[in-house]
N, C-alpha and C positions, 0 to 999 in steps of 0.2 A: 337176463338170460341165466338159466340155472346150470351152466356148464363152463368149461374153459378150454382149449386151444391148439394144434398144428395146421398149417395151410400148405398148398402146393404139393399135395400128395398125389400118387398115381391114381388114374381113373378106375372105375369099376367098384362094385361092392361085393362083399362076401358075407357069409353068415357070421354073427357075433360069436366070440369064443370065450371060454373060461379056461385059461391056461396058466401053467407055471412050470418053470424049469430052472436050470442053473443059469447064472448071470455073469458072463465075462464082461470085461471092459467094453463099453459101447464104442463102435467105430463110426464117426460121422460119414466116412466114405461109404460104409455099408448102407447108410440111409439115404445115399444120393447127394450128400453135401459135398460141394466142390472144394478141393483143398486150395489153400492160398498159394500164390505163385512164389517163385524163388525170392523175389524182392517184396513179398507181402506175406503177413502172417498175423495170427492172433496170439497175444502175449499172455502167459501165465496160466497154469493149470487151475481150474476151478476147484474150490474146496467143497468137501461134503457138508451137509447140514449139521447143525449142532444137535447134541443129544438132549433128551428131556431132563427136567430137573424137578424140584419139589413142587407139589401141587399148589396152585394159587400164586406162584411166583411168575410175573410176566416174562414172556420169552425174551424180551429185549434185555432184561437183567440176566436171565439165564445165559444168553448169548455171550455176554462178557465173561461170565464166571465158569462156564461149562468146560470140562476137559475135552480137547479135540479128539481124544482117542475113540470115543464111542461113535462119533459120526464119521470118522475117517474110513471105516469099512462099509459105508453105506452110500454108494454112488447114487446120485439123484435119480437117474433113470430107473435104477433097480428098485427105488422106492415107489415108482409110479406104475410099473407093469412087470408082471411075473413071467416074462417071456425073454428068452435069450435075445440080446440086441439085434444080431444079424437076422434072426427069424422074425422079430417084430418089424424090422425095416423092410424085409422082403415080402412078408405075408399079410401084415396087418396095417402098416403105416398108410393112412389115407384110404383104407379099404373096408375095415370091419372093426366093430367094437371089441374090446377085450376087458373082461372083468377079472380082477386079481384080488383074492382074499388076503386078509392081513397076514395069515400064517405063511402065505406063499412069497411075500415080499421081503426084501432085504431088511433085516433088523426086526421086523414084525412087532414093533413097539408103537405103531401109530404115528400121528402127525402133530401131537401136542407141542413138540419142540419148535414147530414152524409158527403156529398160531393157536392158542387155546381160548376157551371162552373168557378166561380172566384177561388175556391179552386184548380180546375184542372190547371188553369193558374199558380197559385202559385207553384204547384208541377213541372210543366213543365219549369218554368223560374227561380225560386229562391231557389230551394232546392237541387241543385247539383244531380239531378236524374241520375241514371246510368242504363245501361242494366244489367239484363233482366227485370227491373221494367217498361220498356216501350216496347211495340211491335207496329208496324205500318202495316196495311193491306190495300190492294186496289184490287178491282175486284177479290176477292176470294184468293189472294196470300199474304203471309207475306213478307214484303220488307226486304232487307238486312239491318243490323244494321248500316252499313257504310253510308247509305243514311241519317241518322239523328243523328249520334254521332261523337265525336271528342274530342280533348283536350280542357280544360277549361281555358286556359290562364296561366299566371305566377303562379307557385306554385300548379297548378292543371292540369298538362300536360297529365295525364292518358287519354287514347284515347277512353274510352267507355262511356263518359258523353253525356247526351242528350243536343243537341244544339237547343235552342229555334227558331232561325231563320230558321233552316232546317225543324223543325217540322211545323212551320208556312207554309212554301212552300208546304209541302206534304198535310197538312190539307186543304189548300186553293185549292189544285188540286183534292180533293175528297177522300183522304185517311182517314181511320178510325184509331184513336189513342186508344191503349189499355193500360191503367195504371194497372199494375199487382202488386199483393202482398200488396194491400192497408191495409189489416188487420195487417200488420207489419209497415206501413209507416205513416198512417194518424190517429191521436188520436181518433176522433169520431168513426172511423171504427174499430180501435183496440178494443174499449169498446163494440161497437155494436156486433162485431163478437164473442167476448167472452161471451156476454150475450146470444146471439142466440145459440151458440155452447153448452152452458150449458143447455139451455132449450131442445135442440134436443139430447144432449148426444153425439155429433159428432164434430170432428174438421172441421173447415171451412177455405175457402179462399175467398177473395173479390177482384174482378177486376172492372174497370170502362171502359166503351166504349163510346168514343166521335166520333160521325159520322156526317159529314157535311150534309147539306140539300140535299135531293133527291139522297142519296148515300147508298151503301150497302158494308160493309167490307168483309163479308164472304158468301160463297155459302151455300146451304142447307147442313146440317150435323147433327150429333148427338154427344152428350157428354157422357162420361163414368161415370159421376156422376150426381146426381140430382142438380137442380139449383133453386134459387129464383132470378127473374129478377125484379129490382126495378127501375121504370122509374122516373128519377129525373127532366129532362128538355126536352122540345121538344116533338115530337110525333114520334112513330116508329110502322110500320106495321109488325106484326108477323104472319107468316104462319106456322102452326104446322101440321105434318103428323105422323101417327102411326109408331111404330118401324119396322125396317127390321131385327133387332137383339134384342131379348128380354133380358133385364138386361145385357148389354155388360160390360165386365170387362175392366180395363185400358189397358190390352194387346189386346183388340179387337176394335181399333179405327175405325172410319167410313171410312177411306181411304181404308181399306181392303174390303169394300162393296160399293165402289163408284158407280158401275153400278146400284145396287139395290136401293141405295139412290136416284140417279138421276131419275130412273124410277118412284119411288113412289112420288117424289117431283113434277113430271109432272101431277100427278093426283089431284083430289079434296082434299083440306086440311080438317083435322078434326077440325081445329080452324083457323080462319082468322080474326084477330082483330087488331085495332090500340091502342097501349098503350099511354095514356095521362099522364101528370105529376101526380105523386102520385099513379098511378096504379101499381099492382104487379102481376107477373105470376110465378106459380110454374110448373116446368117441371121435370118429372122423367127421369132418365138416359135412353138413347136409343131413345127418341122421337125426330123425325126429326124437324128441325126448320131453318128458315131464318128470318132476320130482316132488314128492310129498313127504313131509316129516311124519313120523309115526307117533307113538304115544309119549314122546318126550321131545324137547327142543333139539334141533339139529344144527351143526356147524360143519360146512364142508368148504374146501378150497377148490377153485377152478383155475387151472393153469392154461392160458390161451396161447397157442403157438401161431405167431403171425408170420408164417412162411410165405415166400414168393411163389407165384404160380406162373404157368406159361403165358398167361395173359399179361403178366408184367413185362415179358419180352415183347409182346405185341405193342404195349404202351410205349416202351422204350423205342421200338422201331418207328412208331408213328411220330414221336418227338423228333427223331433224327431225320425222318422223311421231309420235314419242313425245310431242310436245306436244299431240296430240289425245286428250282423255279417253276417247273411244270406243275408241281403240286401246290404251288401258291397262287396260280393264275386265277384272275377274277372270272366268274361265270359270265356268260354273254349278257349284254344289255337287254333288259326287258324279259329275261327268262322267268317263267312262272315256276317257282320251286315246288308247287303243289301239283303240277302237271307231269305225270310219269313220262309222257311222250317227249316233252321238252327236256326232262332230266336224263333220259336214256342215253343220248349221244355223249353228253358230258360225263356220265358215269362210265361209259365204255372207255373214253379217252383217259379218264382219271385212273381207272383200274389198269390200263395198259402202262401208264406212266409209273404207277406204283409198283407194278410187277417188274418193270425195268430197273427201278431203283432198288427193290429188294434183292435183285440178283447181284448187286454190288455191295450189299451190306456187309460190314466187317464186325467180328466179335468184340474188338477192343472198345469202340465207342458204346456198344450196347452194355458191355461190362461196366463201363464208367457210369452209365445211367443207373444200372442196378445197384452199384456200390453206393451211389449218392442216396439211394432210397433205402437200402438195407442197413448200412452201417449205423446211421443215427438211431435206428429202432432198437439196437442192442447196445446199451451203454456199458462201458468198462467199469471196473471196480470203483467204488466211491473213494474219494480222497478227503483229507482234512485240510481245508484251505489255509487256516492260520498256521498249523504246524508245518505245512508244505512250504509256506513263505519263509518261516524261520529257518527251515532246513536249507533252503536255497541261499539265504543270506549268510549262513554260517558254514557253508560247504568248504571243505579243504581237499587237497589232492589225496589224502589218505582215506577219505570217506568213500563208501560204496553206494551205488545207485542201481536201480533195475527198472525195466519197463513196466508201466502200469498194467496190472493183470486184466486180461480181457480186452486190451486195446488192440484193435485191428489197424494195421498200418500198411502203407505202400510207399516205396522209395523210388523216385524217378529222376533221371538226368534232365536238366533244363538248359535252355540256351545261355550263352555268356558264362559258361563254366559254373553253373549253379546246380544245386540239388534240392529237390522238393520232397518233404515228408508229408504225406497225406494221411490224416487221421479222420475219425468219424465226424468231427465238427470243425476242422480247420486244416489249413495247409501251411506248413512252416518252411520257408525257403532260406537256404544257407549257401555259403561258398562251397564249390565243389571239393575243396580240400578237406571238408568235414566228412566226406562220404565214408571213409574207413572207420572213423570214430563213431559215426551214426550206426553203422552196421554192428559194431561191437556192442553199443549200448542197447540196441534193439534185439539182440540175440536171445533175450529172455533170462539170462543168468545175472548174478551179481557182478558188477564191474567196479573195480577201483578207479576213481576218477584219474589219478596220476598215471594209470596204465593205458589210457586211451591211445590207440595208434593213429598215426598220420598227422598229428599236430606237434608243433615244434616245442611249445613251452607249457608248463603247468597252468599258466595264466590263460592260454588259449583253451585248455581242457576245461578249466573252471567256467569260462564264459559259455562254452557249449553246454555243459551239464546244468548250469544255473538256468540257461534259457529253456532247456527242455523240462526242468522241474517247474518253472513258472508257466510253461505251456501245458502242464499236466500230462506230458508224455511219459516222463519218468517219475518214480517215487524214491524216497530214501531207501537204502538197503536195509535188509533184515526187518521187513514189515511185521507188525503184530499178527499173531495167528488168527485174530478175530476180525481185524479191519486193516486193509493195506494203508500204510503210512510210513 
């Protein structure tokens, strides 16, 4: 797909817009993101993306060397849309496309600091890239991975590695290269995605599309999530048409409506624009689009927003409804499931039982289901395992620690005077006497280990802090400005 990402937006569609305005700090509450509870929060303010550096220098190297000053004034959302955050949330989020020109966006210096053509070459040739982190498409079809993968030579014989000479041949022949999962692979995009996801309150994915001159990788289609398109290099013409399916779910891909999509795509577009370097386009899910490179190669990033929808509530309720014995009852012996007359009385009884159960549904268990689904989709800041282990082993009462940036957590009281710390991938259970110290550690600030409240000795404090460092809940204090550690 030639785009990228938000889901779970309000229904209805509006006309696309080309807007720009002042850009105050974005409020997740304004966009409908629910705040964390009193005993639940997300740690660490996300940092801005790194500034650009010398041409030809890969962004990974620039990321370590760049001064943080240039990026500090460039909030991630303000790099994606030239609309005040509250107005974007209320008028456009999930409703209508917004085209923002480079001059309207914060910084107006483009997106080369996130991923440049030189960076893409670095990934394709020197990083041991493997599928599925690369897809290749041509004339609307995704090519078999065997066309561009193979063994990597002595000691690297595994056969799913990207081979640069094969990629060159396909690209030179007009194929589009899709670098996938860059929010996990490329440090500047790891940080950018975490900051933008924190501002939106939603998990993100980031892909890059490299299209040769005068080529088009994908036919007109729609995505089942909202996207921000960030034009990095070259020029690409985007033709946008209104949806044929409003707010499609992931289980409702465009292929199931191919004839409708084709018919609408033959008509006049709602938006027909060429994106220049530094421009950005927001597309809600369901809006039809196609993109063709112009007279030079094109590189754009697509940021996919994997937000929850109301249907996620329905799925959570159905999971919980299995607790009702009436909804687990076996259908009558000999019932023909293909006969509507035989199905009708069972359906009526089932609907009545489900209606009764729904009347007693509570938000707590539903929130637990949604948390188990949403939290793992938005990973916290990366850690350095070796350095983290060394820091835990050498910890002293005078050392400082802080909660891992981006970590979502919830603290609950458990039976037998225990307390449970719930994170995105684990639950850590401890004696109830640790509760005060845990709250101090999770407050988000720097904490001196020897100052932890509620514990009798420094040895107890060290045991707790070391445990949480090893569980990747905490990180050592005073992290690097470029990567938490």
